[in-house]
C-alpha positions in Angstrom: -12.8 -3.7 0.8 -9.0 -3.5 1.3 -7.5 -6.8 2.1 -5.2 -7.7 5.0 -2.3 -7.8 2.5 -3.0 -4.2 1.5 -3.3 -3.0 5.1 -0.2 -4.8 6.1 1.7 -3.4 3.1 0.9 0.1 4.3 2.0 -0.7 7.8 5.3 -2.2 6.5 6.0 0.8 4.3 5.3 3.1 7.2 7.6 1.0 9.4 10.4 1.3 6.8 9.8 5.1 6.5 9.9 5.6 10.2 13.4 3.9 10.5 15.1 6.7 8.5 16.0 7.2 4.9 18.3 4.6 3.4 18.2 2.3 6.5 18.2 -1.4 5.8 15.8 -3.1 8.1 15.8 -6.9 8.7 12.6 -8.7 7.9 12.4 -10.2 11.4 12.5 -6.7 13.0 9.6 -5.5 10.8 7.7 -8.7 11.6 8.2 -8.2 15.3 7.3 -4.5 15.4 4.2 -5.0 13.2 3.1 -8.3 14.7 2.9 -9.9 11.2 4.1 -13.5 10.6 7.5 -13.6 8.9 6.2 -16.0 6.3 3.3 -13.7 5.3 5.6 -10.7 5.4 7.9 -12.4 2.9 5.0 -12.6 0.4 4.2 -8.9 0.9 7.9 -7.9 0.6 8.4 -9.9 -2.6 5.5 -7.9 -4.1 6.9 -4.6 -2.9 10.3 -5.5 -4.3 9.0 -6.7 -7.7 6.8 -3.6 -7.9 9.9 -1.3 -7.4 8.8 0.2 -4.1 11.5 -1.3 -1.9 14.9 -2.9 -2.3 16.0 -6.0 -0.4 19.5 -7.3 0.3 20.4 -10.5 2.0 23.3 -11.4 4.2 25.1 -9.4 6.9 23.9 -5.8 7.0 21.0 -6.8 4.7 17.3 -6.0 5.0 14.8 -3.9 3.2 14.7 -0.2 2.5 12.6 2.3 0.6 13.8 3.3 -2.8 12.5 6.9 -2.5 11.8 9.4 0.3 8.4 8.6 2.0 6.9 11.8 0.7 7.3 10.5 -2.9 5.0 7.4 -2.3 1.3 7.6 -2.4 -0.8 5.2 -0.5 -2.7 4.6 -3.7 0.4 3.2 -5.5 1.1 0.8 -2.6 -2.5 -0.4 -2.6 -2.7 -0.6 -6.4 0.3 -2.9 -6.2 -0.9 -5.2 -3.4 -4.7 -5.3 -4.0 -6.2 -7.5 -6.7 -8.9 -4.8 -7.2 -10.0 -1.7 -5.5 -13.3 -1.6 -7.4 -16.4 -1.2 -5.2 -18.4 -3.4 -7.6 -17.3 -6.3 -9.8 -18.4 -4.5 -13.0 -15.8 -1.8 -12.5 -12.8 -4.1 -12.0 -10.1 -3.6 -14.6 -10.5 -7.2 -15.7 -14.3 -7.2 -15.8 -16.2 -8.2 -18.8 -18.4 -5.4 -20.2 -21.6 -5.3 -18.3 -24.7 -5.8 -20.6 -26.7 -3.6 -18.2 -24.2 -0.7 -18.1 -26.3 1.5 -20.4 -29.4 1.1 -18.3 -28.1 0.6 -14.8 -29.3 3.3 -12.5 -26.6 2.7 -9.9 -23.6 2.7 -12.1 -22.9 6.4 -11.9 -22.9 6.2 -8.1 -20.3 3.4 -8.2 -18.2 5.2 -10.7 -18.2 8.3 -8.5 -17.5 6.3 -5.4 -14.5 4.5 -7.1 -13.1 7.9 -8.1 -13.4 9.3 -4.6 -11.6 6.3 -3.1 -8.9 6.4 -5.8 -8.4 10.2 -5.4 -8.3 9.8 -1.6 -5.6 7.2 -1.5 -3.6 8.8 -4.3 -3.7 12.2 -2.4 -2.2 10.7 0.8 1.5 10.2 1.1 3.4 7.5 3.0 5.0 10.3 5.0 1.5 11.1 6.3 1.6 7.7 8.2 4.9 8.4 9.9 4.7 10.3 13.1 6.7 13.5 13.1 9.7 13.7 15.5 7.6 15.7 18.1 5.1 12.8 18.4 2.1 14.7 17.0 -0.3 12.7 14.8 0.8 13.0 11.2 -2.3 12.1 9.2 -4.8 14.9 8.9 
């Protein structure tokens, strides 16, 4: 399951993308538009900055901005940064101990395939897919 933090990170990144390339957007404006508490948003933004997805500047004229065009971000990279694990089952988490039942588990191939589908899905979608085009049509297909 994708956490609130991951879902909010996608909304925040889409918000930044919708404001125009290179625009610095104050945290309070993002928080207001996305109806996310400023305190929680600070935590998310810190992760996005440290992960190299956005840049932040304080002071007059400061705010946050994307470091690349929206079409160069995948939703998968945003979720990989903000989620502890995207694994469907604990035994497939990157930090999991080797499962003693892996060789005989009849369900493991299904979980591996499911994880691959989810990963491929989110890594095939671009941040630009979440930003409505100028004519107001729905962007995500």
